[in-house]
C-alpha positions as CSV (number, residue, x, y, z in Angstrom):
1,M,-78.7,-49.2,144.3
2,L,-77.2,-52.5,143.2
3,T,-73.5,-52.5,142.3
4,D,-72.4,-54.1,139.0
5,I,-71.1,-57.1,141.1
6,E,-74.5,-57.6,142.8
7,R,-76.2,-57.7,139.3
8,L,-74.2,-60.8,138.3
9,T,-75.7,-64.3,138.1
10,D,-73.9,-67.1,139.9
11,A,-72.6,-68.4,136.6
12,Q,-71.3,-65.0,135.6
13,F,-69.7,-64.6,138.9
14,L,-67.8,-67.9,138.7
15,R,-66.6,-67.1,135.1
16,L,-65.5,-63.6,136.1
17,F,-63.7,-64.2,139.4
18,Q,-60.1,-65.2,139.6
19,A,-58.8,-67.9,141.9
20,K,-56.8,-65.5,144.1
21,R,-58.5,-64.9,147.5
22,F,-57.9,-62.2,150.1
23,L,-58.8,-62.0,153.7
24,V,-59.9,-58.6,155.0
25,T,-60.0,-58.0,158.7
26,G,-62.0,-55.1,160.0
27,A,-64.2,-55.7,157.0
28,T,-67.2,-53.9,158.4
29,G,-65.3,-50.8,159.3
30,N,-65.2,-47.5,157.3
31,V,-62.1,-48.5,155.4
32,G,-62.6,-52.3,155.4
33,R,-65.9,-52.1,153.5
34,H,-64.3,-50.2,150.8
35,I,-61.4,-52.7,150.5
36,V,-63.9,-55.5,150.2
37,N,-65.8,-53.8,147.5
38,R,-62.7,-52.7,145.6
39,L,-61.3,-56.3,145.6
40,L,-64.6,-57.6,144.4
41,E,-64.9,-55.1,141.6
42,N,-61.4,-56.0,140.5
43,G,-62.4,-59.7,140.2
44,Y,-61.0,-61.3,143.3
45,L,-62.5,-63.6,145.9
46,V,-62.9,-62.0,149.3
47,R,-63.2,-63.5,152.7
48,A,-64.2,-61.0,155.4
49,L,-63.4,-61.4,159.1
50,T,-65.9,-59.9,161.5
51,R,-66.9,-60.4,165.1
52,D,-70.6,-60.6,164.3
53,A,-71.5,-62.2,160.9
54,K,-75.2,-61.5,161.3
55,R,-74.6,-57.8,161.3
56,A,-71.9,-57.7,158.6
57,N,-74.2,-56.6,155.7
58,L,-71.6,-57.3,153.1
59,P,-72.2,-58.1,149.4
60,R,-73.6,-61.6,148.7
61,Y,-70.4,-62.9,147.1
62,V,-68.3,-62.2,150.2
63,E,-67.4,-65.1,152.3
64,V,-68.1,-63.8,155.8
65,V,-66.2,-65.5,158.7
66,E,-66.7,-64.8,162.4
67,G,-63.5,-64.4,164.4
68,D,-61.8,-62.2,167.0
69,L,-58.4,-60.8,166.3
70,T,-57.5,-61.0,170.0
71,R,-58.0,-64.8,169.8
72,P,-56.2,-66.1,166.7
73,E,-57.6,-69.6,167.2
74,T,-61.0,-68.2,166.1
75,F,-59.8,-67.3,162.6
76,E,-57.0,-69.7,161.8
77,R,-59.2,-71.5,159.3
78,A,-60.0,-68.3,157.6
79,L,-56.4,-67.9,156.5
80,A,-56.4,-71.2,154.5
81,G,-55.9,-70.5,150.8
82,V,-55.5,-66.8,151.2
83,A,-52.9,-65.1,149.0
84,G,-53.1,-61.7,150.7
85,L,-54.2,-60.4,154.1
86,H,-55.3,-57.0,155.2
87,L,-54.8,-56.4,158.9
88,I,-56.1,-53.8,161.3
89,T,-54.2,-53.1,164.5
90,I,-57.0,-52.8,167.1
91,G,-59.2,-55.6,168.3
92,G,-62.2,-53.8,169.8
93,D,-64.3,-50.7,170.1
94,D,-62.0,-49.2,172.7
95,Y,-59.3,-48.6,170.1
96,T,-56.7,-50.4,172.2
97,P,-53.9,-51.8,170.1
98,L,-53.6,-55.5,169.7
99,E,-50.9,-57.2,171.7
100,N,-50.7,-60.5,169.8
101,G,-49.2,-59.4,166.5
102,D,-46.6,-62.2,166.6
103,D,-49.3,-64.9,166.8
104,I,-51.4,-63.4,164.0
105,V,-48.4,-63.0,161.6
106,Q,-47.1,-66.5,162.5
107,L,-50.5,-68.0,161.6
108,A,-50.5,-66.1,158.3
109,R,-47.0,-67.4,157.4
110,W,-48.0,-71.0,158.3
111,E,-50.9,-70.7,156.0
112,G,-48.8,-69.4,153.1
113,V,-50.0,-65.8,153.0
114,Q,-47.7,-64.0,150.6
115,R,-48.6,-60.3,151.1
116,I,-49.9,-58.3,154.1
117,S,-51.2,-54.7,154.2
118,V,-51.6,-53.1,157.6
119,L,-53.9,-50.2,158.4
120,S,-52.0,-48.4,161.1
121,D,-52.9,-45.4,163.3
122,G,-49.3,-44.3,163.5
123,R,-48.4,-46.2,166.7
124,T,-45.9,-48.9,166.2
125,G,-47.6,-51.7,168.1
126,S,-47.3,-55.5,168.1
127,V,-48.9,-56.0,164.7
128,E,-46.6,-53.5,162.9
129,K,-43.5,-54.9,164.7
130,A,-44.4,-58.5,163.8
131,V,-45.1,-57.7,160.2
132,M,-41.9,-55.7,159.8
133,A,-39.9,-58.6,161.3
134,S,-41.5,-61.2,159.0
135,D,-40.3,-62.5,155.6
136,V,-43.6,-61.8,153.8
137,D,-44.2,-58.8,151.6
138,W,-45.7,-56.1,153.7
139,T,-46.8,-52.5,153.4
140,I,-48.0,-50.4,156.3
141,L,-50.6,-47.8,155.5
142,Q,-50.8,-44.7,157.8
143,P,-53.7,-42.4,156.9
144,V,-53.1,-39.2,158.8
145,D,-56.8,-38.5,159.4
146,L,-59.8,-40.2,157.8
147,M,-62.6,-38.1,156.5
148,S,-65.0,-40.6,158.0
149,N,-64.0,-39.4,161.5
150,T,-66.2,-36.4,160.7
151,L,-69.2,-38.7,161.1
152,G,-68.8,-38.2,164.8
153,W,-70.4,-34.8,164.3
154,I,-73.7,-36.2,163.0
155,K,-75.6,-36.1,166.3
156,S,-74.6,-32.5,167.3
157,I,-75.2,-31.1,163.8
158,K,-78.6,-32.9,163.4
159,S,-79.8,-31.9,166.8
160,A,-78.4,-28.4,167.3
161,N,-76.4,-27.3,164.1
162,V,-73.3,-27.1,166.2
163,V,-69.8,-28.7,166.4
164,R,-67.9,-28.8,169.7
165,E,-64.3,-29.6,169.3
166,P,-60.9,-28.4,170.7
167,Y,-58.0,-27.0,168.6
168,G,-60.0,-25.3,165.9
169,R,-57.0,-23.6,164.4
170,M,-55.0,-26.7,164.0
171,A,-54.9,-27.6,160.3
172,K,-54.4,-31.3,159.3
173,T,-54.5,-33.4,156.1
174,L,-57.5,-35.7,155.6
175,I,-58.0,-38.7,153.3
176,H,-61.2,-40.3,152.0
177,E,-61.5,-43.8,153.4
178,A,-62.1,-45.0,149.8
179,D,-58.7,-43.8,148.8
180,V,-57.1,-45.7,151.6
181,A,-59.0,-48.8,150.5
182,A,-57.9,-48.3,146.9
183,V,-54.3,-48.2,147.9
184,A,-54.7,-51.3,150.1
185,A,-56.5,-53.3,147.3
186,K,-53.9,-52.3,144.7
187,I,-51.0,-53.4,146.8
188,L,-52.6,-56.6,147.9
189,S,-53.5,-57.7,144.3
190,D,-50.6,-56.2,142.3
191,G,-47.8,-55.9,144.8
192,G,-45.3,-53.1,144.9
193,H,-44.2,-50.8,147.7
194,S,-43.1,-53.8,149.6
195,R,-41.5,-53.4,153.1
196,K,-42.5,-49.7,153.1
197,T,-44.6,-47.5,155.4
198,L,-46.8,-45.1,153.3
199,K,-48.2,-41.9,154.8
200,L,-51.5,-41.4,153.1
201,T,-53.2,-38.0,152.8
202,G,-55.7,-36.2,150.6
203,S,-54.8,-33.1,148.6
204,E,-55.8,-30.5,151.2
205,V,-54.9,-29.3,154.7
206,L,-58.0,-28.2,156.6
207,T,-59.0,-26.8,159.9
208,I,-62.2,-27.7,161.8
209,P,-63.9,-24.5,160.6
210,D,-62.9,-25.4,157.0
211,K,-64.6,-28.7,157.3
212,I,-67.7,-27.2,158.9
213,R,-68.0,-24.7,156.0
214,A,-67.9,-27.6,153.5
215,I,-70.7,-29.5,155.4
216,S,-72.8,-26.3,155.7
217,A,-72.5,-25.6,152.0
218,A,-73.5,-29.2,151.1
219,T,-76.4,-29.3,153.5
220,G,-77.6,-25.7,153.5
221,K,-77.5,-25.7,157.3
222,P,-76.0,-22.8,159.3
223,I,-73.5,-24.8,161.5
224,T,-71.8,-23.1,164.4
225,Y,-68.4,-24.0,165.7
226,V,-67.8,-23.9,169.5
227,E,-64.3,-24.5,170.7
228,V,-64.2,-26.6,173.9
229,S,-61.4,-27.4,176.3
230,E,-59.1,-30.4,176.2
231,E,-60.6,-31.7,179.4
232,H,-64.1,-31.6,177.9
233,T,-62.8,-33.9,175.1
234,R,-61.1,-36.2,177.5
235,Q,-64.2,-36.6,179.6
236,S,-66.3,-37.3,176.5
237,M,-64.0,-40.1,175.5
238,R,-63.9,-41.5,179.0
239,E,-67.7,-41.7,178.9
240,L,-67.3,-43.9,175.8
241,G,-65.1,-46.3,177.7
242,I,-61.9,-45.4,176.0
243,D,-58.7,-46.1,177.9
244,E,-56.6,-43.3,179.2
245,D,-53.5,-44.2,177.1
246,V,-55.6,-44.1,174.0
247,I,-57.1,-40.8,175.1
248,D,-53.6,-39.4,175.6
249,Y,-52.6,-40.5,172.1
250,V,-55.7,-39.0,170.4
251,V,-55.4,-35.7,172.3
252,A,-51.7,-35.4,171.6
253,W,-52.3,-36.1,167.9
254,N,-55.0,-33.5,167.6
255,S,-53.4,-30.8,169.7
256,N,-49.9,-31.0,168.1
257,P,-49.9,-33.3,165.1
258,P,-46.4,-34.2,163.7
259,V,-45.2,-32.6,160.6
260,E,-46.5,-35.4,158.4
261,G,-49.9,-34.7,159.8
262,R,-49.8,-31.2,158.2
263,A,-48.3,-32.0,154.9
264,V,-49.8,-33.4,151.7
265,T,-48.1,-36.5,150.3
266,K,-48.2,-38.0,146.8
267,S,-48.5,-41.6,148.0
268,V,-52.1,-42.1,146.9
269,Q,-51.4,-41.0,143.3
270,Q,-48.2,-43.0,143.1
271,V,-50.0,-46.2,144.0
272,I,-53.4,-45.9,142.3
273,G,-52.6,-43.4,139.5
274,R,-55.1,-40.7,140.3
275,P,-55.3,-37.8,142.7
276,P,-57.0,-38.4,146.0
277,L,-60.6,-37.4,146.5
278,S,-61.4,-34.1,148.0
279,F,-63.2,-33.4,151.3
280,T,-66.0,-31.7,149.3
281,H,-66.4,-34.9,147.4
282,W,-66.7,-36.8,150.6
283,V,-69.2,-34.3,152.1
284,R,-71.5,-34.6,149.0
285,E,-71.6,-38.3,149.4
286,H,-72.5,-38.1,153.1
287,A,-74.5,-34.9,153.3
288,P,-77.9,-36.7,154.0
289,L,-76.4,-38.1,157.2
290,F,-76.0,-34.6,158.6
291,M,-79.5,-33.4,157.6
């Protein structure tokens, strides 16, 4: 299905779109794609940074630029003429935090970037530190747990109608990735919440069995939950090539999340003016993927 943006002629596009341009890093990720679309829908020019432009599959009016966040020289030109920048804090598929935040933020300042939003996983790494020490308007967004992380269950549900995870009784808040994107796009384009860290959640606190029941209801599949050991989880992550320090962080977060991981916040509604989307809403959108 074509979006309203994709139905525009080139002439209509040029008349509609404003001069303000934003650069979105991590533009092909679960949150990044939504940020790109939201900015486009709001009438802004979008430049998207990705490591592989051929696989980006972004809307036609997006300016796709290849670059690697671990090598700032590869995307320096992409910062030219950008009013706002959305940053992620990892540079690869292994979830290891970037170590060159100072270089990235310095480049942004040199190019005149006025506002930066940061998608943070809760660790205060080099990107967060560099942004907080800068003189630009910045906002750090910390979603507690993205609903899209549930996509990791697709293979086991499709093949065996089963979910194998540890810590089944641990309840956490979740947030729809589109809500995170809506917050980021609103702050980038309109400002506000400057020099703040926003904890982003949905409106529910759910356990793994709660999520499984929602998926089962949407798909009509009888899904079984099997609780596995922590070591099982660690080994599965090692097989994906994830570093031990990242594994330690993920396990600690899931086994004993901090208080903010188990409490609903009002940040989403305060920024975008509506309640966050429910997990049931997310499941209905993604149910075919689990069939």
